C-alpha positions as a Markdown table, in Angstrom:
| # | Residue | x | y | z |
|---|---|---|---|---|
| 1 | Met | -35.5 | -8.6 | 9.5 |
| 2 | Glu | -33.9 | -5.9 | 7.3 |
| 3 | Met | -30.7 | -6.7 | 5.5 |
| 4 | Leu | -28.0 | -4.1 | 5.6 |
| 5 | Val | -25.5 | -3.4 | 2.9 |
| 6 | Cys | -22.0 | -2.1 | 3.6 |
| 7 | Pro | -21.9 | 1.6 | 2.8 |
| 8 | Ala | -20.0 | 2.4 | -0.4 |
| 9 | Met | -16.4 | 3.4 | 0.1 |
| 10 | Ser | -14.1 | 5.2 | -2.3 |
| 11 | Val | -10.8 | 3.6 | -3.2 |
| 12 | Asp | -9.2 | 6.5 | -1.3 |
| 13 | Asp | -11.2 | 5.7 | 1.8 |
| 14 | Lys | -10.4 | 2.0 | 1.6 |
| 15 | Tyr | -6.7 | 2.9 | 1.2 |
| 16 | Arg | -6.7 | 5.3 | 4.1 |
| 17 | Thr | -8.5 | 2.9 | 6.3 |
| 18 | Leu | -6.2 | 0.0 | 5.6 |
| 19 | Tyr | -3.1 | 2.3 | 6.0 |
| 20 | Ala | -4.4 | 3.6 | 9.3 |
| 21 | Ala | -5.0 | 0.0 | 10.4 |
| 22 | Leu | -1.5 | -1.0 | 9.4 |
| 23 | Met | 0.0 | 1.9 | 11.4 |
| 24 | Gly | -2.2 | 1.0 | 14.4 |
| 25 | Val | -1.1 | -2.6 | 14.4 |
| 26 | Phe | 2.5 | -1.6 | 14.1 |
| 27 | Asn | 2.1 | 0.9 | 17.0 |
| 28 | Asp | 0.4 | -1.6 | 19.3 |
| 29 | Ile | 2.9 | -4.3 | 18.6 |
| 30 | Ala | 5.8 | -1.9 | 19.1 |
| 31 | Arg | 4.5 | -0.6 | 22.4 |
| 32 | Tyr | 4.0 | -4.2 | 23.7 |
| 33 | Ala | 7.4 | -5.4 | 22.4 |
| 34 | Asp | 9.2 | -2.3 | 23.8 |
| 35 | Ser | 8.1 | -3.1 | 27.3 |
| 36 | His | 8.4 | -6.9 | 27.1 |
| 37 | Leu | 11.5 | -7.6 | 25.0 |
| 38 | Ser | 15.2 | -6.9 | 25.3 |
| 39 | Lys | 16.6 | -4.2 | 23.1 |
| 40 | Glu | 18.1 | -6.8 | 20.8 |
| 41 | Gln | 14.9 | -8.8 | 20.6 |
| 42 | Phe | 12.9 | -5.7 | 19.9 |
| 43 | Gln | 15.2 | -4.7 | 17.1 |
| 44 | Asp | 14.9 | -8.2 | 15.6 |
| 45 | Leu | 11.1 | -8.0 | 15.8 |
| 46 | Val | 11.0 | -4.6 | 14.0 |
| 47 | Asn | 13.5 | -5.9 | 11.4 |
| 48 | Ala | 11.3 | -8.9 | 10.7 |
| 49 | Ala | 8.2 | -6.7 | 10.4 |
| 50 | Met | 10.0 | -4.3 | 8.0 |
| 51 | His | 11.3 | -7.2 | 5.9 |
| 52 | Gly | 7.7 | -8.6 | 5.7 |
| 53 | Val | 6.4 | -5.2 | 4.5 |
| 54 | Gly | 9.1 | -4.9 | 1.9 |
| 55 | Trp | 8.9 | -8.5 | 0.7 |
| 56 | Ser | 5.1 | -8.6 | 0.5 |
| 57 | Ala | 4.9 | -5.2 | -1.4 |
| 58 | Gly | 7.8 | -6.1 | -3.6 |
| 59 | Lys | 6.3 | -9.4 | -4.7 |
| 60 | Arg | 3.2 | -7.6 | -6.1 |
| 61 | Leu | 4.9 | -4.4 | -7.3 |
| 62 | Val | 7.5 | -6.1 | -9.4 |
| 63 | Arg | 4.9 | -8.2 | -11.1 |
| 64 | Val | 2.3 | -5.5 | -11.6 |
| 65 | Tyr | 4.8 | -2.9 | -12.9 |
| 66 | Lys | 6.9 | -5.4 | -14.8 |
| 67 | Leu | 10.2 | -4.2 | -13.2 |
| 68 | Lys | 13.5 | -5.6 | -14.2 |
| 69 | Pro | 16.8 | -6.2 | -12.3 |
| 70 | Thr | 18.3 | -2.7 | -13.1 |
| 71 | Val | 19.2 | 0.1 | -10.8 |
| 72 | Glu | 16.6 | 2.3 | -12.5 |
| 73 | Asp | 13.9 | -0.2 | -11.8 |
| 74 | Ala | 15.2 | -0.7 | -8.2 |
| 75 | Leu | 14.7 | 3.1 | -7.7 |
| 76 | Lys | 11.2 | 2.9 | -9.2 |
| 77 | Leu | 10.4 | 0.1 | -6.8 |
| 78 | Leu | 11.7 | 2.0 | -3.8 |
| 79 | Leu | 9.6 | 5.0 | -5.0 |
| 80 | Leu | 6.5 | 2.9 | -5.3 |
| 81 | Leu | 6.9 | 1.4 | -1.8 |
| 82 | Asn | 7.7 | 4.8 | -0.1 |
| 83 | Asn | 5.0 | 6.6 | -2.1 |
| 84 | Glu | 2.3 | 5.0 | 0.2 |
| 85 | Ser | 3.0 | 7.4 | 3.0 |
| 86 | Leu | 3.6 | 10.3 | 0.5 |
| 87 | Ala | 0.1 | 9.7 | -0.9 |
| 88 | Tyr | -1.4 | 9.4 | 2.5 |
| 89 | Leu | 0.3 | 12.5 | 4.0 |
| 90 | Pro | 1.8 | 14.5 | 1.2 |
| 91 | Lys | 2.8 | 17.5 | 3.4 |
| 92 | Leu | 4.9 | 15.4 | 5.8 |
| 93 | Lys | 7.2 | 13.6 | 3.4 |
| 94 | Gln | 9.1 | 14.3 | 0.2 |
| 95 | Ile | 10.8 | 11.5 | -1.7 |
| 96 | Tyr | 12.7 | 11.4 | -4.9 |
| 97 | Ala | 15.2 | 9.3 | -6.8 |
| 98 | Glu | 18.1 | 10.2 | -9.0 |
| 99 | Leu | 20.0 | 8.0 | -11.4 |
| 100 | Asp | 23.7 | 8.7 | -12.3 |
| 101 | Gly | 24.7 | 6.0 | -14.8 |
| 102 | Glu | 24.9 | 2.8 | -12.8 |
| 103 | Val | 24.4 | 4.4 | -9.4 |
| 104 | Gly | 21.0 | 5.4 | -8.0 |
| 105 | Tyr | 20.1 | 7.6 | -5.1 |
| 106 | Leu | 16.9 | 7.6 | -3.0 |
| 107 | Thr | 16.2 | 10.6 | -0.8 |
| 108 | Ile | 13.5 | 10.8 | 1.8 |
| 109 | Arg | 13.2 | 14.3 | 3.3 |
| 110 | Arg | 10.5 | 13.5 | 5.9 |
| 111 | Asp | 9.1 | 10.2 | 6.8 |
| 112 | Pro | 6.0 | 9.7 | 9.0 |
| 113 | Trp | 7.2 | 6.3 | 10.1 |
| 114 | Tyr | 10.3 | 7.9 | 11.5 |
| 115 | Asp | 8.5 | 10.9 | 13.0 |
| 116 | Trp | 5.7 | 8.8 | 14.6 |
| 117 | Tyr | 7.4 | 5.6 | 15.6 |
| 118 | Phe | 11.1 | 5.0 | 15.0 |
| 119 | Lys | 12.6 | 8.1 | 16.7 |
| 120 | His | 10.5 | 7.2 | 19.8 |
| 121 | Leu | 11.2 | 3.5 | 19.9 |
| 122 | Gly | 15.0 | 3.4 | 20.5 |
| 123 | Ile | 15.7 | 1.1 | 17.6 |
| 124 | Asn | 18.1 | 1.4 | 14.6 |
| 125 | Cys | 15.7 | 2.3 | 11.8 |
| 126 | Glu | 18.6 | 2.7 | 9.4 |
| 127 | Glu | 19.2 | -1.1 | 9.8 |
| 128 | Ser | 15.4 | -1.8 | 9.5 |
| 129 | Cys | 14.9 | 0.2 | 6.3 |
| 130 | Ser | 18.1 | -0.5 | 4.4 |
| 131 | Gln | 18.9 | -4.1 | 5.4 |
| 132 | His | 15.5 | -5.5 | 5.9 |
| 133 | Glu | 12.6 | -3.5 | 4.3 |
| 134 | Phe | 14.5 | -2.4 | 1.2 |
| 135 | Ala | 16.3 | -5.7 | 0.8 |
| 136 | Gly | 13.1 | -7.7 | 1.1 |
| 137 | Leu | 11.5 | -5.4 | -1.5 |
| 138 | Met | 14.2 | -5.6 | -4.1 |
| 139 | Ser | 14.7 | -9.4 | -3.6 |
| 140 | His | 11.9 | -9.8 | -6.2 |
| 141 | Leu | 13.8 | -8.0 | -8.9 |
| 142 | Gly | 16.1 | -11.0 | -9.5 |
| 143 | Gly | 19.4 | -9.0 | -9.1 |
| 144 | Asp | 21.8 | -8.5 | -6.3 |
| 145 | Phe | 21.7 | -4.9 | -5.1 |
| 146 | Arg | 23.8 | -3.0 | -2.5 |
| 147 | Ile | 22.1 | -0.4 | -0.4 |
| 148 | Glu | 24.3 | 2.1 | 1.4 |
| 149 | Val | 23.0 | 4.6 | 3.9 |
| 150 | Met | 24.7 | 7.9 | 3.2 |
| 151 | Glu | 22.6 | 10.2 | 5.5 |
| 152 | Ser | 19.9 | 9.5 | 8.0 |
| 153 | Leu | 17.5 | 11.3 | 10.3 |
| 154 | Pro | 18.7 | 9.2 | 13.3 |
| 155 | Arg | 22.3 | 10.4 | 12.7 |
| 156 | Gly | 21.0 | 14.0 | 12.9 |
| 157 | Asp | 21.0 | 14.6 | 9.2 |
| 158 | Glu | 18.2 | 16.6 | 7.6 |
| 159 | Arg | 17.1 | 13.6 | 5.5 |
| 160 | Cys | 17.7 | 9.9 | 4.8 |
| 161 | Arg | 19.7 | 9.3 | 1.6 |
| 162 | Phe | 20.6 | 5.9 | 0.2 |
| 163 | Arg | 23.0 | 4.8 | -2.6 |
| 164 | Ile | 21.8 | 1.8 | -4.6 |
| 165 | Thr | 24.2 | -0.1 | -6.9 |
| 166 | Lys | 23.9 | -3.5 | -8.6 |
| 167 | Val | 26.5 | -6.0 | -7.5 |
| 168 | Lys | 28.2 | -7.5 | -10.5 |
């Protein structure tokens, strides 16, 4: 009997494979839920999934990058989370953050998650992103942050734009 060894994979190949798997799992669950759940139940399921993505990523990112409970570090954290699809498909998404004193702004010009899933699912992705994914992500910073949706693709705007402030 001959023993086989797993072929070597680059870090990029591992990342792309795991990212594709995550997208596939999300897609399969969304298709099933869309045809078996009420609109409210489906929204709740997507919100829970998005919270899980944000919470899990935030737990690691805050620790690894030693982020503090400031608006500047909240923006860095949002950039780190959203950079996963920018790194995977750089031509489809542009994301940047701006800091104006105590107020931060996150702008997402194109988002593959929106293009491939959310605009086809009939859910409120504004709610899923701002109130669940981003809130779960920033919960690990240790501060209380307010996330306001200023513009969004589902509203017909050309981009999604969020205002982030720290609640005092």
